[in-house]
C-alpha positions, 0 to 999 in steps of 0.5 A, a space after each residue: 498504537 490505539 491513538 492511531 484510530 483517530 487518524 483513520 476513515 471508516 474503512 481503516 485507511 489513513 485520512 491524511 497521507 502526510 500523517 503516515 510514519 514507518 511505525 504506522 505502516 508496521 502497525 497496519 502490516 501487523 493487523 494484516 498479518 504481514 511481516 514487512 521485508 525490503 521487498 514490501 518496503 520497495 512496493 510501499 515507497 514506490 505507492 507513496 511516490 506514485 500517490 505524490 505524483 497522481 493523487 490517487 492510489 492505483 487499482 491492481 492493474 495500474 499498480 502492476 503496469 506502473 511497477 513493471 515500468 519502473 522495476 521490470 516484470 519480476 516486481 511488476 506482476 500480479 503473482 509477485 504482489 500477491 505473494 507480498 500482500 496475499 489478501 488484496 495486493 493493491 488495497 493492503 499495500 495502499 493501506 500500509 503505505 498510509 494511502 486511500 483505498 484504491 478506487 474500484 477495489 473491494 
């Protein structure tokens, strides 16, 4: 796992999203103290698809709105995302998905 550090930017995000793997996602999740469930994977794969279309990682408001449009209000809401990614849903989910840090996120 220590080989991954060469793939990361100064903030710990993957430099090139095409180098992402399930193993890397699990490594990031472990660092975030998150045990990935099917609910997490649904958000992670949604983000990867979103990134391929828009070439950016959505900040939380856009993430919630986009998830709501695709999966309905049960998944597309900030409380649900907070339950999955408790520290910072947009940042943690983007990192685990192998994407750049969302703009306007701390």
